[in-house]
PDB file with one MODEL, atoms N, CA, C and O in Angstrom:
MODEL        1
ATOM      1  N   MET A   1     112.080 225.659  94.482  1.00  0.00           N
ATOM      2  CA  MET A   1     112.339 225.981  95.853  1.00  0.00           C
ATOM      3  C   MET A   1     112.851 224.739  96.576  1.00  0.00           C
ATOM      4  O   MET A   1     112.243 223.673  96.482  1.00  0.00           O
ATOM      5  N   LYS A   2     113.941 224.865  97.283  1.00  0.00           N
ATOM      6  CA  LYS A   2     114.519 223.749  98.014  1.00  0.00           C
ATOM      7  C   LYS A   2     113.909 223.687  99.418  1.00  0.00           C
ATOM      8  O   LYS A   2     113.770 224.713 100.083  1.00  0.00           O
ATOM      9  N   ALA A   3     113.551 222.500  99.858  1.00  0.00           N
ATOM     10  CA  ALA A   3     112.991 222.328 101.201  1.00  0.00           C
ATOM     11  C   ALA A   3     114.096 222.477 102.240  1.00  0.00           C
ATOM     12  O   ALA A   3     115.233 222.064 102.014  1.00  0.00           O
ATOM     13  N   ILE A   4     113.755 223.065 103.367  1.00  0.00           N
ATOM     14  CA  ILE A   4     114.683 223.239 104.475  1.00  0.00           C
ATOM     15  C   ILE A   4     114.344 222.187 105.524  1.00  0.00           C
ATOM     16  O   ILE A   4     113.180 222.039 105.898  1.00  0.00           O
ATOM     17  N   GLU A   5     115.338 221.463 105.997  1.00  0.00           N
ATOM     18  CA  GLU A   5     115.118 220.453 107.030  1.00  0.00           C
ATOM     19  C   GLU A   5     115.142 221.140 108.393  1.00  0.00           C
ATOM     20  O   GLU A   5     116.164 221.692 108.800  1.00  0.00           O
ATOM     21  N   LEU A   6     114.028 221.104 109.082  1.00  0.00           N
ATOM     22  CA  LEU A   6     113.920 221.717 110.406  1.00  0.00           C
ATOM     23  C   LEU A   6     113.781 220.635 111.458  1.00  0.00           C
ATOM     24  O   LEU A   6     113.274 219.548 111.180  1.00  0.00           O
ATOM     25  N   LYS A   7     114.230 220.932 112.663  1.00  0.00           N
ATOM     26  CA  LYS A   7     114.069 220.026 113.794  1.00  0.00           C
ATOM     27  C   LYS A   7     113.303 220.765 114.881  1.00  0.00           C
ATOM     28  O   LYS A   7     113.324 221.994 114.954  1.00  0.00           O
ATOM     29  N   ARG A   8     112.634 220.001 115.715  1.00  0.00           N
ATOM     30  CA  ARG A   8     111.909 220.597 116.839  1.00  0.00           C
ATOM     31  C   ARG A   8     112.891 221.437 117.657  1.00  0.00           C
ATOM     32  O   ARG A   8     113.978 220.973 118.001  1.00  0.00           O
ATOM     33  N   GLY A   9     112.502 222.664 117.962  1.00  0.00           N
ATOM     34  CA  GLY A   9     113.360 223.558 118.730  1.00  0.00           C
ATOM     35  C   GLY A   9     114.168 224.518 117.874  1.00  0.00           C
ATOM     36  O   GLY A   9     114.774 225.450 118.402  1.00  0.00           O
ATOM     37  N   ASP A  10     114.189 224.304 116.539  1.00  0.00           N
ATOM     38  CA  ASP A  10     114.894 225.229 115.646  1.00  0.00           C
ATOM     39  C   ASP A  10     114.168 226.569 115.609  1.00  0.00           C
ATOM     40  O   ASP A  10     112.971 226.657 115.882  1.00  0.00           O
ATOM     41  N   ALA A  11     114.918 227.600 115.266  1.00  0.00           N
ATOM     42  CA  ALA A  11     114.339 228.937 115.114  1.00  0.00           C
ATOM     43  C   ALA A  11     113.654 229.052 113.756  1.00  0.00           C
ATOM     44  O   ALA A  11     113.901 228.247 112.858  1.00  0.00           O
ATOM     45  N   CYS A  12     112.803 230.045 113.614  1.00  0.00           N
ATOM     46  CA  CYS A  12     112.122 230.320 112.346  1.00  0.00           C
ATOM     47  C   CYS A  12     113.173 230.606 111.278  1.00  0.00           C
ATOM     48  O   CYS A  12     114.054 231.436 111.501  1.00  0.00           O
ATOM     49  N   PRO A  13     113.105 229.943 110.123  1.00  0.00           N
ATOM     50  CA  PRO A  13     114.097 230.188 109.078  1.00  0.00           C
ATOM     51  C   PRO A  13     113.958 231.559 108.424  1.00  0.00           C
ATOM     52  O   PRO A  13     114.893 232.024 107.771  1.00  0.00           O
ATOM     53  N   ASN A  14     112.816 232.208 108.585  1.00  0.00           N
ATOM     54  CA  ASN A  14     112.620 233.532 107.982  1.00  0.00           C
ATOM     55  C   ASN A  14     113.166 234.660 108.844  1.00  0.00           C
ATOM     56  O   ASN A  14     113.801 235.580 108.329  1.00  0.00           O
ATOM     57  N   CYS A  15     112.925 234.601 110.157  1.00  0.00           N
ATOM     58  CA  CYS A  15     113.295 235.746 111.000  1.00  0.00           C
ATOM     59  C   CYS A  15     114.149 235.380 112.206  1.00  0.00           C
ATOM     60  O   CYS A  15     114.670 236.269 112.879  1.00  0.00           O
ATOM     61  N   GLY A  16     114.302 234.096 112.491  1.00  0.00           N
ATOM     62  CA  GLY A  16     115.075 233.680 113.656  1.00  0.00           C
ATOM     63  C   GLY A  16     114.272 233.659 114.944  1.00  0.00           C
ATOM     64  O   GLY A  16     114.820 233.374 116.009  1.00  0.00           O
ATOM     65  N   GLY A  17     112.972 233.958 114.862  1.00  0.00           N
ATOM     66  CA  GLY A  17     112.105 233.937 116.045  1.00  0.00           C
ATOM     67  C   GLY A  17     111.807 232.511 116.488  1.00  0.00           C
ATOM     68  O   GLY A  17     112.153 231.547 115.806  1.00  0.00           O
ATOM     69  N   ALA A  18     111.170 232.399 117.625  1.00  0.00           N
ATOM     70  CA  ALA A  18     110.833 231.091 118.180  1.00  0.00           C
ATOM     71  C   ALA A  18     109.601 230.514 117.496  1.00  0.00           C
ATOM     72  O   ALA A  18     108.635 231.228 117.227  1.00  0.00           O
ATOM     73  N   LEU A  19     109.645 229.211 117.218  1.00  0.00           N
ATOM     74  CA  LEU A  19     108.475 228.494 116.712  1.00  0.00           C
ATOM     75  C   LEU A  19     107.763 227.900 117.922  1.00  0.00           C
ATOM     76  O   LEU A  19     108.304 227.031 118.605  1.00  0.00           O
ATOM     77  N   LYS A  20     106.550 228.373 118.183  1.00  0.00           N
ATOM     78  CA  LYS A  20     105.766 227.935 119.338  1.00  0.00           C
ATOM     79  C   LYS A  20     104.689 226.954 118.890  1.00  0.00           C
ATOM     80  O   LYS A  20     104.154 227.091 117.790  1.00  0.00           O
ATOM     81  N   PRO A  21     104.359 225.962 119.727  1.00  0.00           N
ATOM     82  CA  PRO A  21     103.300 225.025 119.354  1.00  0.00           C
ATOM     83  C   PRO A  21     101.959 225.743 119.216  1.00  0.00           C
ATOM     84  O   PRO A  21     101.606 226.582 120.045  1.00  0.00           O
ATOM     85  N   ALA A  22     101.224 225.407 118.173  1.00  0.00           N
ATOM     86  CA  ALA A  22      99.888 225.974 117.975  1.00  0.00           C
ATOM     87  C   ALA A  22      98.925 225.316 118.962  1.00  0.00           C
ATOM     88  O   ALA A  22      99.087 224.150 119.323  1.00  0.00           O
ATOM     89  N   ARG A  23      97.937 226.071 119.384  1.00  0.00           N
ATOM     90  CA  ARG A  23      96.917 225.513 120.272  1.00  0.00           C
ATOM     91  C   ARG A  23      96.051 224.547 119.481  1.00  0.00           C
ATOM     92  O   ARG A  23      95.664 224.831 118.348  1.00  0.00           O
ATOM     93  N   VAL A  24      95.753 223.414 120.078  1.00  0.00           N
ATOM     94  CA  VAL A  24      94.885 222.413 119.457  1.00  0.00           C
ATOM     95  C   VAL A  24      93.474 222.640 119.988  1.00  0.00           C
ATOM     96  O   VAL A  24      93.276 222.720 121.200  1.00  0.00           O
ATOM     97  N   PRO A  25      92.488 222.745 119.090  1.00  0.00           N
ATOM     98  CA  PRO A  25      91.124 222.981 119.570  1.00  0.00           C
ATOM     99  C   PRO A  25      90.587 221.778 120.342  1.00  0.00           C
ATOM    100  O   PRO A  25      90.971 220.636 120.092  1.00  0.00           O
ATOM    101  N   THR A  26      89.697 222.062 121.279  1.00  0.00           N
ATOM    102  CA  THR A  26      89.042 220.972 121.993  1.00  0.00           C
ATOM    103  C   THR A  26      88.131 220.235 121.010  1.00  0.00           C
ATOM    104  O   THR A  26      87.850 220.738 119.922  1.00  0.00           O
ATOM    105  N   ALA A  27      87.679 219.066 121.390  1.00  0.00           N
ATOM    106  CA  ALA A  27      86.777 218.300 120.527  1.00  0.00           C
ATOM    107  C   ALA A  27      85.510 219.103 120.232  1.00  0.00           C
ATOM    108  O   ALA A  27      84.996 219.064 119.114  1.00  0.00           O
ATOM    109  N   GLU A  28      85.009 219.828 121.227  1.00  0.00           N
ATOM    110  CA  GLU A  28      83.802 220.642 121.043  1.00  0.00           C
ATOM    111  C   GLU A  28      84.064 221.808 120.087  1.00  0.00           C
ATOM    112  O   GLU A  28      83.239 222.083 119.216  1.00  0.00           O
ATOM    113  N   GLU A  29      85.199 222.498 120.236  1.00  0.00           N
ATOM    114  CA  GLU A  29      85.537 223.597 119.323  1.00  0.00           C
ATOM    115  C   GLU A  29      85.670 223.085 117.893  1.00  0.00           C
ATOM    116  O   GLU A  29      85.190 223.717 116.953  1.00  0.00           O
ATOM    117  N   TYR A  30      86.321 221.944 117.735  1.00  0.00           N
ATOM    118  CA  TYR A  30      86.512 221.379 116.401  1.00  0.00           C
ATOM    119  C   TYR A  30      85.161 221.013 115.779  1.00  0.00           C
ATOM    120  O   TYR A  30      84.915 221.289 114.604  1.00  0.00           O
ATOM    121  N   ARG A  31      84.294 220.393 116.573  1.00  0.00           N
ATOM    122  CA  ARG A  31      82.968 220.010 116.078  1.00  0.00           C
ATOM    123  C   ARG A  31      82.187 221.246 115.652  1.00  0.00           C
ATOM    124  O   ARG A  31      81.565 221.248 114.590  1.00  0.00           O
ATOM    125  N   ARG A  32      82.211 222.296 116.468  1.00  0.00           N
ATOM    126  CA  ARG A  32      81.469 223.522 116.145  1.00  0.00           C
ATOM    127  C   ARG A  32      82.062 224.246 114.938  1.00  0.00           C
ATOM    128  O   ARG A  32      81.322 224.862 114.172  1.00  0.00           O
ATOM    129  N   ALA A  33      83.364 224.184 114.757  1.00  0.00           N
ATOM    130  CA  ALA A  33      84.003 224.863 113.620  1.00  0.00           C
ATOM    131  C   ALA A  33      83.575 224.246 112.293  1.00  0.00           C
ATOM    132  O   ALA A  33      83.518 224.940 111.277  1.00  0.00           O
ATOM    133  N   PHE A  34      83.280 222.968 112.294  1.00  0.00           N
ATOM    134  CA  PHE A  34      82.906 222.296 111.055  1.00  0.00           C
ATOM    135  C   PHE A  34      81.421 221.926 111.014  1.00  0.00           C
ATOM    136  O   PHE A  34      81.012 221.061 110.240  1.00  0.00           O
ATOM    137  N   ASP A  35      80.622 222.588 111.852  1.00  0.00           N
ATOM    138  CA  ASP A  35      79.169 222.429 111.839  1.00  0.00           C
ATOM    139  C   ASP A  35      78.639 223.148 110.597  1.00  0.00           C
ATOM    140  O   ASP A  35      78.834 224.354 110.449  1.00  0.00           O
ATOM    141  N   LYS A  36      77.981 222.421 109.719  1.00  0.00           N
ATOM    142  CA  LYS A  36      77.527 223.009 108.449  1.00  0.00           C
ATOM    143  C   LYS A  36      76.422 224.045 108.629  1.00  0.00           C
ATOM    144  O   LYS A  36      76.304 224.957 107.812  1.00  0.00           O
ATOM    145  N   GLU A  37      75.620 223.927 109.669  1.00  0.00           N
ATOM    146  CA  GLU A  37      74.505 224.850 109.853  1.00  0.00           C
ATOM    147  C   GLU A  37      74.900 226.133 110.581  1.00  0.00           C
ATOM    148  O   GLU A  37      74.380 227.205 110.270  1.00  0.00           O
ATOM    149  N   ASN A  38      75.804 226.036 111.537  1.00  0.00           N
ATOM    150  CA  ASN A  38      76.184 227.218 112.311  1.00  0.00           C
ATOM    151  C   ASN A  38      77.659 227.127 112.719  1.00  0.00           C
ATOM    152  O   ASN A  38      77.959 226.931 113.896  1.00  0.00           O
ATOM    153  N   PRO A  39      78.583 227.265 111.758  1.00  0.00           N
ATOM    154  CA  PRO A  39      80.005 227.113 112.095  1.00  0.00           C
ATOM    155  C   PRO A  39      80.554 228.326 112.845  1.00  0.00           C
ATOM    156  O   PRO A  39      80.080 229.449 112.674  1.00  0.00           O
ATOM    157  N   ILE A  40      81.549 228.075 113.667  1.00  0.00           N
ATOM    158  CA  ILE A  40      82.292 229.156 114.320  1.00  0.00           C
ATOM    159  C   ILE A  40      83.663 229.224 113.656  1.00  0.00           C
ATOM    160  O   ILE A  40      84.121 228.241 113.072  1.00  0.00           O
ATOM    161  N   ALA A  41      84.308 230.357 113.742  1.00  0.00           N
ATOM    162  CA  ALA A  41      85.653 230.496 113.182  1.00  0.00           C
ATOM    163  C   ALA A  41      86.682 230.159 114.256  1.00  0.00           C
ATOM    164  O   ALA A  41      86.580 230.610 115.397  1.00  0.00           O
ATOM    165  N   LEU A  42      87.667 229.362 113.873  1.00  0.00           N
ATOM    166  CA  LEU A  42      88.774 229.095 114.782  1.00  0.00           C
ATOM    167  C   LEU A  42      89.775 230.240 114.660  1.00  0.00           C
ATOM    168  O   LEU A  42      89.989 230.740 113.556  1.00  0.00           O
ATOM    169  N   PRO A  43      90.389 230.667 115.753  1.00  0.00           N
ATOM    170  CA  PRO A  43      91.408 231.719 115.664  1.00  0.00           C
ATOM    171  C   PRO A  43      92.575 231.270 114.778  1.00  0.00           C
ATOM    172  O   PRO A  43      92.831 230.071 114.670  1.00  0.00           O
ATOM    173  N   PRO A  44      93.283 232.203 114.148  1.00  0.00           N
ATOM    174  CA  PRO A  44      94.378 231.835 113.246  1.00  0.00           C
ATOM    175  C   PRO A  44      95.518 231.086 113.929  1.00  0.00           C
ATOM    176  O   PRO A  44      96.277 230.386 113.260  1.00  0.00           O
ATOM    177  N   SER A  45      95.651 231.218 115.240  1.00  0.00           N
ATOM    178  CA  SER A  45      96.741 230.545 115.943  1.00  0.00           C
ATOM    179  C   SER A  45      96.391 229.124 116.372  1.00  0.00           C
ATOM    180  O   SER A  45      97.162 228.487 117.090  1.00  0.00           O
ATOM    181  N   VAL A  46      95.234 228.623 115.938  1.00  0.00           N
ATOM    182  CA  VAL A  46      94.783 227.283 116.308  1.00  0.00           C
ATOM    183  C   VAL A  46      95.028 226.331 115.142  1.00  0.00           C
ATOM    184  O   VAL A  46      94.829 226.691 113.982  1.00  0.00           O
ATOM    185  N   ASP A  47      95.461 225.117 115.459  1.00  0.00           N
ATOM    186  CA  ASP A  47      95.682 224.086 114.447  1.00  0.00           C
ATOM    187  C   ASP A  47      94.319 223.552 113.999  1.00  0.00           C
ATOM    188  O   ASP A  47      93.626 222.892 114.774  1.00  0.00           O
ATOM    189  N   ALA A  48      93.939 223.833 112.761  1.00  0.00           N
ATOM    190  CA  ALA A  48      92.620 223.446 112.252  1.00  0.00           C
ATOM    191  C   ALA A  48      92.617 222.064 111.607  1.00  0.00           C
ATOM    192  O   ALA A  48      91.591 221.645 111.071  1.00  0.00           O
ATOM    193  N   ALA A  49      93.726 221.355 111.647  1.00  0.00           N
ATOM    194  CA  ALA A  49      93.780 220.011 111.066  1.00  0.00           C
ATOM    195  C   ALA A  49      92.927 219.061 111.903  1.00  0.00           C
ATOM    196  O   ALA A  49      92.748 219.257 113.105  1.00  0.00           O
ATOM    197  N   SER A  50      92.410 218.037 111.250  1.00  0.00           N
ATOM    198  CA  SER A  50      91.614 217.042 111.970  1.00  0.00           C
ATOM    199  C   SER A  50      92.538 216.225 112.879  1.00  0.00           C
ATOM    200  O   SER A  50      93.751 216.210 112.672  1.00  0.00           O
ATOM    201  N   PRO A  51      91.978 215.554 113.873  1.00  0.00           N
ATOM    202  CA  PRO A  51      92.817 214.713 114.735  1.00  0.00           C
ATOM    203  C   PRO A  51      93.605 213.664 113.940  1.00  0.00           C
ATOM    204  O   PRO A  51      94.757 213.380 114.268  1.00  0.00           O
ATOM    205  N   ASP A  52      92.995 213.090 112.904  1.00  0.00           N
ATOM    206  CA  ASP A  52      93.704 212.111 112.075  1.00  0.00           C
ATOM    207  C   ASP A  52      94.866 212.757 111.330  1.00  0.00           C
ATOM    208  O   ASP A  52      95.945 212.174 111.233  1.00  0.00           O
ATOM    209  N   GLN A  53      94.648 213.965 110.803  1.00  0.00           N
ATOM    210  CA  GLN A  53      95.720 214.675 110.104  1.00  0.00           C
ATOM    211  C   GLN A  53      96.844 215.036 111.065  1.00  0.00           C
ATOM    212  O   GLN A  53      98.017 214.915 110.714  1.00  0.00           O
ATOM    213  N   ARG A  54      96.499 215.479 112.279  1.00  0.00           N
ATOM    214  CA  ARG A  54      97.533 215.810 113.261  1.00  0.00           C
ATOM    215  C   ARG A  54      98.344 214.578 113.627  1.00  0.00           C
ATOM    216  O   ARG A  54      99.560 214.660 113.801  1.00  0.00           O
ATOM    217  N   ALA A  55      97.670 213.426 113.746  1.00  0.00           N
ATOM    218  CA  ALA A  55      98.386 212.191 114.072  1.00  0.00           C
ATOM    219  C   ALA A  55      99.346 211.804 112.949  1.00  0.00           C
ATOM    220  O   ALA A  55     100.455 211.336 113.206  1.00  0.00           O
ATOM    221  N   GLU A  56      98.915 212.001 111.708  1.00  0.00           N
ATOM    222  CA  GLU A  56      99.744 211.635 110.558  1.00  0.00           C
ATOM    223  C   GLU A  56     100.855 212.648 110.293  1.00  0.00           C
ATOM    224  O   GLU A  56     101.999 212.263 110.049  1.00  0.00           O
ATOM    225  N   LEU A  57     100.527 213.941 110.339  1.00  0.00           N
ATOM    226  CA  LEU A  57     101.470 214.986 109.935  1.00  0.00           C
ATOM    227  C   LEU A  57     102.295 215.558 111.084  1.00  0.00           C
ATOM    228  O   LEU A  57     103.356 216.135 110.849  1.00  0.00           O
ATOM    229  N   GLY A  58     101.835 215.412 112.300  1.00  0.00           N
ATOM    230  CA  GLY A  58     102.562 215.930 113.453  1.00  0.00           C
ATOM    231  C   GLY A  58     101.986 217.235 113.966  1.00  0.00           C
ATOM    232  O   GLY A  58     100.972 217.730 113.475  1.00  0.00           O
ATOM    233  N   GLU A  59     102.661 217.777 114.969  1.00  0.00           N
ATOM    234  CA  GLU A  59     102.214 219.003 115.626  1.00  0.00           C
ATOM    235  C   GLU A  59     102.570 220.226 114.791  1.00  0.00           C
ATOM    236  O   GLU A  59     103.608 220.266 114.132  1.00  0.00           O
ATOM    237  N   LEU A  60     101.690 221.223 114.831  1.00  0.00           N
ATOM    238  CA  LEU A  60     101.913 222.476 114.117  1.00  0.00           C
ATOM    239  C   LEU A  60     102.613 223.467 115.042  1.00  0.00           C
ATOM    240  O   LEU A  60     102.207 223.655 116.189  1.00  0.00           O
ATOM    241  N   PHE A  61     103.671 224.098 114.529  1.00  0.00           N
ATOM    242  CA  PHE A  61     104.382 225.151 115.244  1.00  0.00           C
ATOM    243  C   PHE A  61     104.293 226.415 114.411  1.00  0.00           C
ATOM    244  O   PHE A  61     104.404 226.362 113.186  1.00  0.00           O
ATOM    245  N   ILE A  62     104.091 227.567 115.072  1.00  0.00           N
ATOM    246  CA  ILE A  62     103.910 228.849 114.391  1.00  0.00           C
ATOM    247  C   ILE A  62     104.919 229.848 114.952  1.00  0.00           C
ATOM    248  O   ILE A  62     105.117 229.926 116.164  1.00  0.00           O
ATOM    249  N   CYS A  63     105.559 230.613 114.057  1.00  0.00           N
ATOM    250  CA  CYS A  63     106.493 231.658 114.482  1.00  0.00           C
ATOM    251  C   CYS A  63     105.706 232.764 115.175  1.00  0.00           C
ATOM    252  O   CYS A  63     104.654 233.189 114.699  1.00  0.00           O
ATOM    253  N   GLU A  64     106.229 233.217 116.299  1.00  0.00           N
ATOM    254  CA  GLU A  64     105.535 234.262 117.060  1.00  0.00           C
ATOM    255  C   GLU A  64     105.626 235.629 116.397  1.00  0.00           C
ATOM    256  O   GLU A  64     104.899 236.543 116.787  1.00  0.00           O
ATOM    257  N   HIS A  65     106.502 235.796 115.402  1.00  0.00           N
ATOM    258  CA  HIS A  65     106.682 237.104 114.767  1.00  0.00           C
ATOM    259  C   HIS A  65     106.029 237.224 113.395  1.00  0.00           C
ATOM    260  O   HIS A  65     105.432 238.255 113.086  1.00  0.00           O
ATOM    261  N   ASN A  66     106.133 236.178 112.561  1.00  0.00           N
ATOM    262  CA  ASN A  66     105.674 236.339 111.175  1.00  0.00           C
ATOM    263  C   ASN A  66     104.706 235.258 110.705  1.00  0.00           C
ATOM    264  O   ASN A  66     104.449 235.148 109.506  1.00  0.00           O
ATOM    265  N   ASP A  67     104.169 234.466 111.615  1.00  0.00           N
ATOM    266  CA  ASP A  67     103.159 233.455 111.287  1.00  0.00           C
ATOM    267  C   ASP A  67     103.695 232.323 110.415  1.00  0.00           C
ATOM    268  O   ASP A  67     102.905 231.610 109.796  1.00  0.00           O
ATOM    269  N   TYR A  68     105.022 232.136 110.348  1.00  0.00           N
ATOM    270  CA  TYR A  68     105.615 231.005 109.622  1.00  0.00           C
ATOM    271  C   TYR A  68     105.146 229.721 110.300  1.00  0.00           C
ATOM    272  O   TYR A  68     105.099 229.653 111.528  1.00  0.00           O
ATOM    273  N   ARG A  69     104.803 228.711 109.519  1.00  0.00           N
ATOM    274  CA  ARG A  69     104.266 227.469 110.072  1.00  0.00           C
ATOM    275  C   ARG A  69     105.075 226.272 109.612  1.00  0.00           C
ATOM    276  O   ARG A  69     105.514 226.208 108.464  1.00  0.00           O
ATOM    277  N   ALA A  70     105.270 225.320 110.522  1.00  0.00           N
ATOM    278  CA  ALA A  70     105.962 224.067 110.209  1.00  0.00           C
ATOM    279  C   ALA A  70     105.372 222.982 111.099  1.00  0.00           C
ATOM    280  O   ALA A  70     104.944 223.248 112.222  1.00  0.00           O
ATOM    281  N   ARG A  71     105.354 221.767 110.587  1.00  0.00           N
ATOM    282  CA  ARG A  71     104.868 220.628 111.368  1.00  0.00           C
ATOM    283  C   ARG A  71     106.038 219.714 111.696  1.00  0.00           C
ATOM    284  O   ARG A  71     106.936 219.509 110.879  1.00  0.00           O
ATOM    285  N   PHE A  72     106.010 219.168 112.911  1.00  0.00           N
ATOM    286  CA  PHE A  72     107.034 218.235 113.357  1.00  0.00           C
ATOM    287  C   PHE A  72     106.345 216.986 113.868  1.00  0.00           C
ATOM    288  O   PHE A  72     105.260 217.056 114.444  1.00  0.00           O
ATOM    289  N   ALA A  73     106.980 215.841 113.656  1.00  0.00           N
ATOM    290  CA  ALA A  73     106.439 214.593 114.180  1.00  0.00           C
ATOM    291  C   ALA A  73     106.279 214.740 115.687  1.00  0.00           C
ATOM    292  O   ALA A  73     107.106 215.370 116.345  1.00  0.00           O
ATOM    293  N   SER A  74     105.225 214.163 116.227  1.00  0.00           N
ATOM    294  CA  SER A  74     104.992 214.286 117.663  1.00  0.00           C
ATOM    295  C   SER A  74     106.144 213.637 118.415  1.00  0.00           C
ATOM    296  O   SER A  74     106.839 212.775 117.877  1.00  0.00           O
ATOM    297  N   GLU A  75     106.344 214.052 119.653  1.00  0.00           N
ATOM    298  CA  GLU A  75     107.458 213.534 120.442  1.00  0.00           C
ATOM    299  C   GLU A  75     107.339 212.035 120.653  1.00  0.00           C
ATOM    300  O   GLU A  75     108.343 211.369 120.907  1.00  0.00           O
ATOM    301  N   LYS A  76     106.141 211.494 120.554  1.00  0.00           N
ATOM    302  CA  LYS A  76     105.949 210.054 120.680  1.00  0.00           C
ATOM    303  C   LYS A  76     106.605 209.324 119.515  1.00  0.00           C
ATOM    304  O   LYS A  76     107.006 208.167 119.644  1.00  0.00           O
ATOM    305  N   LYS A  77     106.713 210.012 118.369  1.00  0.00           N
ATOM    306  CA  LYS A  77     107.314 209.430 117.176  1.00  0.00           C
ATOM    307  C   LYS A  77     108.710 210.015 116.974  1.00  0.00           C
ATOM    308  O   LYS A  77     109.066 210.386 115.856  1.00  0.00           O
ATOM    309  N   ALA A  78     109.493 210.101 118.027  1.00  0.00           N
ATOM    310  CA  ALA A  78     110.794 210.769 117.977  1.00  0.00           C
ATOM    311  C   ALA A  78     111.774 210.084 117.034  1.00  0.00           C
ATOM    312  O   ALA A  78     112.731 210.713 116.582  1.00  0.00           O
ATOM    313  N   ASP A  79     111.555 208.812 116.731  1.00  0.00           N
ATOM    314  CA  ASP A  79     112.488 208.114 115.848  1.00  0.00           C
ATOM    315  C   ASP A  79     112.283 208.487 114.384  1.00  0.00           C
ATOM    316  O   ASP A  79     113.090 208.098 113.540  1.00  0.00           O
ATOM    317  N   GLN A  80     111.228 209.227 114.061  1.00  0.00           N
ATOM    318  CA  GLN A  80     110.984 209.633 112.677  1.00  0.00           C
ATOM    319  C   GLN A  80     111.720 210.931 112.379  1.00  0.00           C
ATOM    320  O   GLN A  80     112.067 211.665 113.305  1.00  0.00           O
ATOM    321  N   PRO A  81     111.967 211.233 111.097  1.00  0.00           N
ATOM    322  CA  PRO A  81     112.666 212.466 110.737  1.00  0.00           C
ATOM    323  C   PRO A  81     111.892 213.707 111.159  1.00  0.00           C
ATOM    324  O   PRO A  81     110.692 213.638 111.423  1.00  0.00           O
ATOM    325  N   GLY A  82     112.583 214.841 111.220  1.00  0.00           N
ATOM    326  CA  GLY A  82     111.981 216.109 111.612  1.00  0.00           C
ATOM    327  C   GLY A  82     111.062 216.659 110.551  1.00  0.00           C
ATOM    328  O   GLY A  82     110.816 216.014 109.532  1.00  0.00           O
ATOM    329  N   GLY A  83     110.556 217.850 110.792  1.00  0.00           N
ATOM    330  CA  GLY A  83     109.644 218.500 109.863  1.00  0.00           C
ATOM    331  C   GLY A  83     110.383 219.102 108.688  1.00  0.00           C
ATOM    332  O   GLY A  83     111.603 219.264 108.718  1.00  0.00           O
ATOM    333  N   THR A  84     109.640 219.425 107.669  1.00  0.00           N
ATOM    334  CA  THR A  84     110.233 220.096 106.520  1.00  0.00           C
ATOM    335  C   THR A  84     109.484 221.379 106.267  1.00  0.00           C
ATOM    336  O   THR A  84     108.328 221.542 106.658  1.00  0.00           O
ATOM    337  N   SER A  85     110.159 222.268 105.615  1.00  0.00           N
ATOM    338  CA  SER A  85     109.597 223.561 105.289  1.00  0.00           C
ATOM    339  C   SER A  85     109.689 223.772 103.796  1.00  0.00           C
ATOM    340  O   SER A  85     110.706 223.427 103.193  1.00  0.00           O
ATOM    341  N   PRO A  86     108.663 224.327 103.177  1.00  0.00           N
ATOM    342  CA  PRO A  86     108.744 224.594 101.744  1.00  0.00           C
ATOM    343  C   PRO A  86     109.570 225.836 101.434  1.00  0.00           C
ATOM    344  O   PRO A  86     109.838 226.121 100.267  1.00  0.00           O
ATOM    345  N   ALA A  87     109.976 226.578 102.457  1.00  0.00           N
ATOM    346  CA  ALA A  87     110.718 227.825 102.232  1.00  0.00           C
ATOM    347  C   ALA A  87     112.124 227.549 101.722  1.00  0.00           C
ATOM    348  O   ALA A  87     112.703 226.496 101.989  1.00  0.00           O
ATOM    349  N   ALA A  88     112.657 228.505 100.989  1.00  0.00           N
ATOM    350  CA  ALA A  88     114.022 228.357 100.478  1.00  0.00           C
ATOM    351  C   ALA A  88     114.979 229.179 101.295  1.00  0.00           C
ATOM    352  O   ALA A  88     116.179 229.185 101.020  1.00  0.00           O
TER     353      ALA A  88
ENDMDL
END
């Protein structure tokens, strides 16, 4: 499978729909989601990556139609290349 080079603002490569930023959980939601004794489930539209992973991998964007996901470097790191997609 060949990787597709995507840029922030590009349409979903599968359906042409808009890629919207995923909601980032609050620190409290994240802590409760990974509580070993009484975890809560994060909704599927929430970025479940740790803050360190989000800083390294970038922001998660999700297609509003088919749940396609791609990460892009944060706007603070605009000089870095765009996100990639494993889709062909």
